[in-house]
C-alpha positions in Angstrom: -13.1 -49.7 72.8 -12.9 -46.6 75.1 -14.0 -48.6 78.1 -11.7 -51.5 77.3 -8.8 -49.0 77.1 -9.8 -47.4 80.4 -9.8 -50.8 82.1 -6.4 -51.6 80.5 -5.0 -48.4 81.8 -6.2 -49.3 85.3 -4.9 -52.8 85.2 -1.6 -52.1 83.6 -0.7 -49.1 85.8 -2.7 -49.4 89.0 -3.8 -53.1 89.2 -7.3 -52.0 90.0 -9.0 -55.3 88.9 -8.5 -58.8 90.0 -8.7 -60.0 86.4 -9.2 -58.2 83.1 -9.1 -58.6 79.3 -5.9 -57.0 78.1 -4.2 -56.1 74.8 -1.8 -59.0 74.2 1.2 -56.8 73.3 0.6 -54.5 76.3 0.4 -57.5 78.6 3.6 -59.1 77.2 5.4 -55.7 77.5 4.2 -55.4 81.1 5.3 -58.9 81.9 8.8 -58.2 80.4 8.9 -55.1 82.7 8.2 -57.3 85.8 4.7 -55.9 86.4 2.8 -58.2 88.8 0.3 -59.7 86.3 -0.1 -63.3 85.1 -2.2 -64.4 82.1 -4.4 -67.4 81.4 -4.4 -68.8 77.9 -7.7 -67.3 76.9 -7.8 -65.1 73.7 -11.2 -63.5 73.3 -10.2 -61.2 70.4 -8.4 -62.3 67.2 -8.3 -60.5 63.8 -6.5 -60.8 60.6 -4.8 -57.4 60.1 -4.3 -57.0 56.3 -7.8 -55.6 55.8 -7.1 -52.8 58.3 -4.3 -51.0 56.3 -5.7 -48.1 54.3 -3.8 -45.7 52.0 -4.5 -42.3 50.4 -5.4 -43.0 46.8 -2.9 -40.4 45.5 0.0 -41.5 47.7 1.6 -43.5 44.9 1.3 -46.7 47.1 0.4 -49.8 45.1 2.1 -52.5 47.1 3.5 -53.0 50.6 7.0 -52.1 49.6 5.8 -48.6 48.6 5.2 -47.8 52.3 9.0 -47.2 52.5 9.6 -43.5 53.1 5.9 -42.8 53.6 4.0 -41.2 56.5 2.0 -44.0 58.2 -0.4 -43.4 61.1 -1.0 -45.8 64.0 -3.1 -45.1 67.1 -0.4 -46.3 69.5 3.0 -47.7 68.6 2.7 -50.5 71.2 -0.9 -51.5 70.1 -1.3 -55.2 69.3 -2.8 -54.6 65.9 0.1 -52.4 64.8 2.7 -54.7 66.3 1.2 -57.6 64.2 1.0 -55.6 61.0 4.5 -54.2 61.3 5.8 -57.7 61.8 3.9 -58.9 58.8 5.2 -56.1 56.7 8.8 -56.8 57.8 8.7 -60.6 57.5 6.2 -61.2 54.7 7.0 -58.2 52.5 10.6 -57.2 53.4 9.6 -53.7 54.5 12.3 -52.1 56.7 10.3 -50.6 59.5 13.0 -48.0 60.3 12.4 -46.5 56.8 8.8 -45.5 57.5 7.7 -42.2 59.2 5.4 -43.2 62.0 2.6 -40.9 63.4 0.5 -41.7 66.5 -2.7 -40.2 67.8 -4.0 -42.1 70.9 -3.1 -42.0 74.5 -0.5 -44.7 75.2 -1.5 -47.6 77.5 1.9 -47.6 79.4 4.8 -45.2 79.4 7.6 -47.0 77.8 10.7 -45.8 76.0 10.3 -46.2 72.3 13.3 -47.2 70.2 15.2 -44.2 68.8 15.8 -46.0 65.5 12.3 -45.2 64.5 10.9 -41.9 63.4 7.8 -41.5 65.6 5.8 -38.3 66.0 2.5 -37.5 67.7 -0.1 -36.0 65.4 -0.6 -32.4 66.5 -3.4 -31.7 68.9 -6.7 -31.0 67.1 -5.7 -32.9 64.0 -8.0 -35.7 62.9 -6.2 -38.8 61.5 -9.2 -39.7 59.4 -9.1 -36.4 57.7 -5.3 -36.4 57.4 -5.5 -39.7 55.5 -8.2 -38.3 53.2 -6.2 -35.1 52.5 -2.9 -36.9 52.1 -1.2 -35.5 55.2 -0.9 -39.2 56.0 -0.1 -41.6 53.2 -1.4 -44.6 55.1 -2.9 -45.8 58.4 -2.8 -49.2 60.2 -6.0 -49.4 62.2 -7.3 -51.5 65.0 -10.9 -50.4 64.2 -12.1 -48.8 61.0 -12.8 -45.1 60.6 -16.5 -44.5 59.8 -15.7 -43.0 56.3 -13.9 -46.1 55.3 -17.0 -48.3 55.8 -18.9 -46.1 53.4 -16.1 -45.9 50.8 -14.7 -42.7 49.4 -12.5 -41.8 46.4 -9.7 -40.5 48.6 -8.8 -43.8 50.3 -8.6 -47.5 49.6 -7.2 -50.6 51.2 -3.6 -51.5 50.6 -4.7 -55.1 50.1 -7.9 -54.8 48.1 -8.2 -58.5 47.8 -7.6 -58.8 51.5 -9.7 -61.9 52.1 -7.5 -63.9 49.7 -4.4 -62.4 51.2 -5.4 -63.2 54.7 -6.4 -66.7 53.8 -3.1 -67.3 52.1 -1.3 -65.9 55.1 -3.0 -68.3 57.4 -2.3 -71.3 55.1 1.3 -70.3 55.1 1.8 -69.5 58.8 -1.1 -71.1 60.6 -1.4 -67.8 62.4 -4.8 -66.2 63.2 -3.4 -63.1 65.1 -4.3 -62.8 68.7 -5.3 -59.4 69.9 -6.3 -59.8 73.5 -5.7 -62.2 76.4 -7.0 -62.3 80.0 -4.7 -61.5 82.9 -4.9 -61.6 86.7 -3.1 -59.9 89.5 -0.2 -62.2 90.1 -0.5 -61.9 93.9 -4.1 -63.1 93.7 -3.0 -66.1 91.5 -0.4 -67.0 94.1 -2.9 -66.9 96.9 -5.7 -68.6 95.0 -4.3 -70.5 92.0 -7.6 -72.3 91.4 -9.1 -69.0 90.0 -7.0 -69.2 86.9 -8.2 -72.7 86.1 -11.8 -71.9 86.8 -11.6 -68.8 84.7 -10.1 -70.7 81.8 -12.8 -73.4 82.0 -15.6 -70.7 82.2 -14.3 -68.9 79.1 -13.9 -72.3 77.3 -17.6 -73.2 78.1 -18.7 -69.7 76.9 -16.9 -70.2 73.6 -18.4 -73.6 73.0 -21.9 -72.1 73.5 -21.1 -69.5 70.9 -19.9 -72.2 68.5 -23.1 -74.2 69.1 -25.2 -71.2 68.1 -23.3 -71.0 64.8 -24.0 -74.6 63.8 -27.6 -74.7 65.2 -29.7 -76.2 62.4 -32.9 -74.5 63.6 -34.1 -71.1 62.4 -31.3 -68.5 62.3 -30.4 -67.0 65.7 -27.9 -64.7 64.2 -28.9 -61.8 62.0 -26.9 -62.9 58.9 -28.4 -64.3 55.8 -26.5 -67.3 54.4 -24.6 -67.5 57.6 -24.1 -71.2 57.4 -22.3 -70.9 54.1 -19.9 -68.5 55.7 -19.4 -70.8 58.7 -18.7 -73.7 56.3 -16.1 -71.6 54.4 -14.5 -70.5 57.6 -14.2 -74.1 58.8 -12.6 -75.1 55.5 -9.9 -72.5 55.8 -9.1 -72.2 59.5 -10.7 -75.3 61.0 -13.6 -75.7 63.4 -11.9 -74.0 66.4 -10.3 -70.7 65.1 -10.7 -69.0 68.5 -8.7 -71.8 70.2 -7.8 -71.3 73.8 -5.0 -73.1 75.6 -1.3 -72.5 75.6 0.1 -75.3 73.4 -2.5 -74.7 70.7 -1.3 -71.1 70.5 2.4 -71.4 71.3 3.5 -70.6 67.8 1.3 -67.5 67.6 2.4 -66.2 71.0 6.1 -66.9 70.1 5.6 -65.0 66.9 4.3 -61.8 68.5 6.8 -62.0 71.3 9.5 -62.1 68.6 8.0 -59.1 66.9 7.9 -57.2 70.2 11.6 -57.9 70.7 12.6 -57.1 67.1 10.6 -53.8 67.2 12.3 -52.8 70.4 9.2 -52.9 72.6 10.7 -55.5 74.9 14.4 -55.4 75.8 15.2 -59.1 75.6 13.6 -62.2 74.2 10.6 -63.4 76.2 9.9 -67.0 77.0 6.1 -66.9 76.5 5.5 -70.0 78.6 6.6 -67.9 81.7 3.9 -65.3 80.9 1.0 -67.7 81.6 -0.1 -69.3 84.9 1.7 -72.6 85.2 -1.4 -74.5 86.3 -3.1 -73.6 83.0 -0.4 -74.6 80.6 -1.6 -78.1 80.0 -5.3 -77.3 79.9 
C-alpha cells in the first residue's frame, strides 16, 4: 500500500509515469479538476466495504444509524474505500454524513478543499488510530486495509456488520455493485500521441485476468494455497457471476456512475461528472 500511494502521489501531482494504477476516487477527482490524465476501463482492485467498518465495543453503536454524532476515523477523506462506505451509509442506511465527526490520519493524495459542511479533523501527530479505536477515543473506523489487531480479534472492538458476508451479498443482489477501488490511467498527452497504447493495455490486462480465472477453475491439483477453494469459487459464481472483476466501460457504467454521484454528493467534485468522458474513447466499446 505504501508504494502504491507513493506512485499515486507521483502520477496525480507530477505525472511521473506514463501509466499507473490509481485510486478510482482520486482519479475521478483529478479528472474533474482538469488534470491531464485519461483512464482505461481496467479495474484491478474491487472490495465490498461493509466488512471494513469497525466500532469500539463500548461505543453504544449497534447499527449504522448509531454512527450519527460519533467520532469516526478514516485514513483520508477522499480515499475510494471511504467514499464508497459513506455513500452506502447515506443511501442504504439513511445516515446523514454531516452529523458524523470525521477524523483522518493519512497523508492526502491531492490537496483539495474539503466541504465545510463536514466536521473533519486530523488526528494529532503521534496518535495511533488503532489504539484510539481500542481505547474509545474513536467510536468507529472505516478502513481500506485492516489493522493487525482486528485480524486477531480483541474485546475492545468488533465489526459494525458482524454478519458482513450476508450483508455484502444482499447489497450486491440489490444494487449489482461490486465496488471498484482502483483503475488504470495514462498521461493524456501520451494517449493523444499514441492512442493504440490504451487499447493494448486493456487487452493485456484482460488476458492477465483470464489467466487468473483459469487457475481458479483448474481441475488438477490445487495451485492456490486454499483448502476447499473450489467450493468457494462455486459460491462466488452463484452470487456474483463468473466475471466479478469485469473490465470494460459498459459492464461497469452503473458502478462508475454511482461512485461519481457519491463524489459529487460528498462535495469532492464540484459538478456532476459524465464518467464516459473520463475514459479513453477508443476503449469504450471494448
